[in-house]
ROSE-64393 format. One record per residue (C-alpha): residue in three letters; x negated, y, z. Coordinates in steps of 0.2 Angstrom, whole numbers, padded with zeros to 4 digits, always signed. Layout:
# ROSE-64393
ALAXYZ...
END
This chain:
# ROSE-64393
MET-0083-0009-0092THR-0087-0017-0075ASP-0074-0014-0062PRO-0082-0003-0048TYR-0073-0012-0034GLN-0076-0030-0040ASP-0088-0039-0029PRO-0096-0054-0039LEU-0101-0063-0024THR-0083-0065-0017SER-0070-0079-0023SER-0057-0075-0036PRO-0044-0062-0029LEU-0026-0066-0028LEU-0022-0048-0034GLU-0033-0037-0044VAL-0029-0019-0049ARG-0040-0011-0063ASP-0039+0007-0068LEU-0021+0009-0063SER-0012+0025-0066LYS+0006+0031-0065TYR+0011+0048-0072PHE+0028+0056-0070ALA+0034+0069-0083LEU+0043+0082-0073SER+0058+0093-0079SER+0056+0111-0081ARG+0067+0125-0089TRP+0067+0123-0108LEU+0068+0141-0111SER+0053+0144-0099ARG+0043+0132-0108ILE+0047+0140-0125PHE+0042+0157-0120THR+0027+0152-0110ARG+0022+0139-0123GLN+0017+0127-0109PRO+0019+0108-0110ARG+0030+0099-0098PRO+0021+0097-0081VAL+0015+0080-0077LEU+0013+0073-0059LYS-0002+0061-0058ALA+0005+0051-0043ILE-0009+0038-0045ASP-0024+0040-0056GLY-0037+0026-0060LEU-0036+0015-0045SER-0046-0001-0044PHE-0046-0014-0030GLN-0044-0032-0026ILE-0036-0043-0012LEU-0043-0060-0008ARG-0030-0074-0004GLY-0025-0074+0014GLN-0032-0056+0018THR-0024-0039+0021PHE-0029-0024+0011GLY-0024-0008+0020LEU-0021+0007+0010VAL-0021+0023+0020GLY-0020+0042+0017GLU-0009+0057+0020SER+0009+0059+0015GLY+0010+0062-0004CYS-0006+0054-0009GLY+0003+0041-0019LYS+0002+0026-0008SER+0021+0021-0010THR+0019+0023-0029VAL+0005+0010-0029ALA+0017-0002-0020ARG+0031+0001-0032VAL+0020-0001-0048ILE+0013-0017-0041VAL+0030-0025-0038GLY+0037-0019-0054LEU+0049-0006-0049TYR+0039+0007-0059ALA+0030+0003-0075PRO+0012+0009-0075THR+0006+0022-0087ARG-0011+0014-0089GLY-0021+0000-0081GLU-0020-0018-0078ILE-0013-0029-0064LEU-0019-0047-0062PHE-0011-0060-0051GLU-0022-0076-0049GLY-0032-0069-0064GLN-0017-0068-0076PHE-0010-0051-0082VAL+0007-0047-0076ASN+0011-0030-0084GLN+0008-0034-0102ARG+0022-0039-0114ASN+0023-0055-0123HIS+0011-0063-0110ARG+0016-0080-0104PHE+0013-0075-0086SER+0028-0063-0086ARG+0035-0052-0072ALA+0050-0063-0070SER+0040-0078-0065LEU+0032-0068-0051HIS+0047-0062-0042SER+0048-0076-0031ARG+0030-0075-0027MET+0028-0057-0024GLN+0040-0048-0012MET+0041-0031-0003ILE+0045-0025+0014PHE+0052-0007+0014GLN+0049+0007+0026ASP+0066+0011+0032PRO+0075-0004+0039TYR+0091+0007+0040ALA+0091+0010+0021SER+0084-0007+0014LEU+0099-0018+0020ASP+0116-0018+0012THR+0128-0013+0026ARG+0142-0022+0018TRP+0134-0039+0018ARG+0132-0051+0033VAL+0114-0055+0038ARG+0115-0073+0032ASP+0120-0067+0014ILE+0106-0054+0014ILE+0093-0067+0018ALA+0101-0080+0007GLU+0101-0069-0009PRO+0083-0073-0015ILE+0086-0091-0011ARG+0101-0091-0022ALA+0093-0081-0036PHE+0078-0092-0037LYS+0088-0108-0035LEU+0078-0114-0020ALA+0091-0123-0011GLN+0100-0139-0018SER+0116-0138-0007ARG+0126-0126+0004ALA+0120-0136+0019ALA+0102-0134+0014LEU+0104-0115+0011ARG+0112-0113+0029ASN+0098-0123+0036ARG+0085-0112+0027VAL+0093-0096+0033ALA+0094-0102+0051GLU+0075-0107+0050LEU+0070-0090+0043LEU+0080-0081+0057LEU+0071-0092+0070GLN+0054-0088+0062VAL+0056-0069+0064GLY+0062-0070+0082LEU+0081-0069+0079SER+0095-0082+0083PRO+0104-0092+0069SER+0120-0085+0076ASP+0114-0068+0071GLY+0117-0073+0053GLY+0136-0069+0055LYS+0133-0051+0060TYR+0131-0035+0050PRO+0116-0024+0049HIS+0124-0010+0059GLU+0125-0022+0074PHE+0106-0022+0076SER+0092-0011+0082GLY+0079-0004+0070GLY+0066-0017+0075GLN+0079-0031+0073ARG+0083-0024+0056GLN+0065-0025+0050ARG+0064-0043+0056ILE+0079-0046+0045SER+0070-0038+0030ILE+0055-0048+0034ALA+0065-0064+0034ARG+0073-0059+0017ALA+0055-0056+0010ILE+0048-0073+0015SER+0064-0082+0010SER+0058-0085-0008ASN+0041-0093-0001PRO+0030-0079-0008ASP+0011-0079-0009PHE+0010-0060-0008LEU+0019-0046+0002VAL+0018-0027-0001CYS+0022-0019+0016ASP+0026-0001+0013GLU+0024+0007+0030PRO+0035-0006+0038THR+0033+0001+0056SER+0033+0020+0053ALA+0052+0022+0057LEU+0051+0011+0073ASP+0047+0015+0091VAL+0029+0012+0097SER+0033-0003+0107VAL+0043-0011+0093GLN+0029-0007+0081ALA+0017-0018+0090GLN+0030-0033+0090ILE+0033-0031+0071LEU+0014-0030+0068ASN+0011-0046+0078LEU+0025-0055+0069ILE+0017-0050+0052LYS+0000-0056+0058GLU+0008-0072+0064LEU+0017-0076+0048GLN+0001-0073+0038ARG-0008-0086+0049ARG+0006-0098+0048LEU+0011-0096+0030GLY-0005-0091+0022LEU+0002-0074+0016THR-0008-0061+0007TYR-0004-0042+0011LEU-0005-0025+0004PHE-0002-0015+0019ILE+0002+0004+0017SER+0001+0016+0031HIS-0004+0033+0037ASN-0007+0027+0054LEU-0026+0023+0056ALA-0023+0013+0072VAL-0011+0001+0063VAL-0022-0001+0048HIS-0037-0005+0060HIS-0026-0018+0069ILE-0020-0028+0054SER-0032-0025+0039ASP-0048-0034+0033HIS-0052-0021+0020VAL-0047-0003+0019GLY-0044+0009+0004VAL-0043+0028+0008MET-0032+0037-0004TYR-0032+0056-0008LEU-0022+0064-0021GLY-0019+0048-0031ARG-0037+0042-0031LEU-0047+0030-0020CYS-0061+0040-0012GLU-0068+0025-0001VAL-0065+0006+0000ALA-0074-0004+0013PRO-0072-0019+0025LYS-0063-0013+0040ARG-0078-0015+0052ILE-0089-0004+0041LEU-0076+0009+0037PHE-0071+0012+0055SER-0089+0012+0061GLN-0099+0020+0047PRO-0087+0031+0037GLN-0095+0039+0022HIS-0083+0050+0013PRO-0080+0067+0021TYR-0061+0064+0020THR-0062+0047+0028ARG-0073+0055+0042MET-0060+0069+0045LEU-0046+0056+0046LEU-0055+0045+0058ASP-0058+0061+0069THR-0040+0062+0072ILE-0040+0046+0082PRO-0042+0050+0101ASP-0059+0047+0108LEU-0053+0036+0123SER-0071+0031+0127LEU-0076+0050+0129THR-0092+0048+0119GLY-0094+0067+0117ARG-0097+0064+0098LYS-0095+0080+0088ARG-0078+0079+0078GLN-0073+0088+0062PRO-0054+0093+0063VAL-0044+0090+0048THR-0041+0107+0040GLY-0031+0114+0025GLU-0017+0105+0016VAL-0016+0092+0002PRO-0016+0102-0015ASN-0002+0103-0027PRO-0003+0086-0036ILE+0005+0094-0052ASN-0010+0107-0052PRO-0024+0098-0044PRO-0041+0106-0041SER-0055+0104-0054GLY-0069+0092-0050CYS-0067+0083-0034PRO-0049+0085-0028PHE-0055+0086-0010HIS-0068+0100-0013PRO-0056+0114-0006ARG-0056+0106+0011CYS-0073+0098+0011PRO-0086+0104+0024VAL-0101+0099+0012THR-0094+0105-0005ASN-0106+0112-0018GLU-0105+0119-0036ARG-0105+0101-0043CYS-0091+0096-0032GLN-0080+0110-0039VAL-0083+0106-0058GLU-0087+0087-0059GLN-0075+0073-0054PRO-0084+0060-0044HIS-0083+0041-0049PRO-0084+0026-0037GLY-0102+0020-0033ALA-0109+0007-0022SER-0116+0013-0005GLY-0120-0001+0006GLU-0105-0012+0008SER-0093+0002+0003MET-0088+0010-0013VAL-0087+0029-0012ALA-0082+0042-0024CYS-0092+0057-0018HIS-0106+0068-0024ALA-0112+0072-0007VAL-0114+0053-0003GLU-0123+0050-0019GLU-0135+0065-0016ASN-0137+0061+0003ARG-0131+0077+0008LEU-0121+0071+0023GLN-0129+0070+0040
END
């Protein structure tokens, strides 16, 4: 089967995800299941995602809270095992047993920056030990002197002082802690970083500094990013391609310039209408209405149809599949039938 998000005209992607799914079986009262004869409920956190990220580019993943963005990050880096689907790194499968390109061999090349800089650093360790941990684990330094020099170099790269290595995380602000997290993430010389909302816990002014640091490191080190955020302005600033998630699925994938100028899926349009119109164009806007449905018991057909302004009977019974629409891939019956204005 042809991958709907694969562009045959582009070069080989560094990372490719094919039909990726992650389901969680939830606990429920045993007696209740016996009397009602209901199976154990299943949460489909991600359900059939396919996308690719070219080397040196940033793929932004955006959507409301609870849509499955962070689960995607954790499955890709190996914190969760996928229920179904394939993950390829440089064309090699990384989530199949007995394959020569094992997950262990990827740990040094694939790292993650977590959302909360206060929870992701061990408060009992000095900063130099936190940053040095991956270097020691992957035996990247030949001597103690080389290790000290490498840690000092990393601190300078993220805008801190080598003397900060002797301090503890509680002695730093949130923005400084995130810089430490970034230094730790790049200490193993990775090719690929998963950034799971790395600026959402920071003040706006600090967010800009961290985003600029992430972009500068990408330019200097040739990094490739999966950047996850619910903030459209942040995604616009840092991404090359954008995927819009809703209830565990991708509803639209497009180059950044196309998605922000010519959004096609009704959900994408509603999200973009939340951005303030600073140019005062007077364009008619569709406010975001309703709430994300319960993912344990999602709607039939298109999961967005209870909130969609252009839904019809087909949307309520038939699940849409991704299809090409210009330079975008869109999973929407209304787009397929040209029902949008």
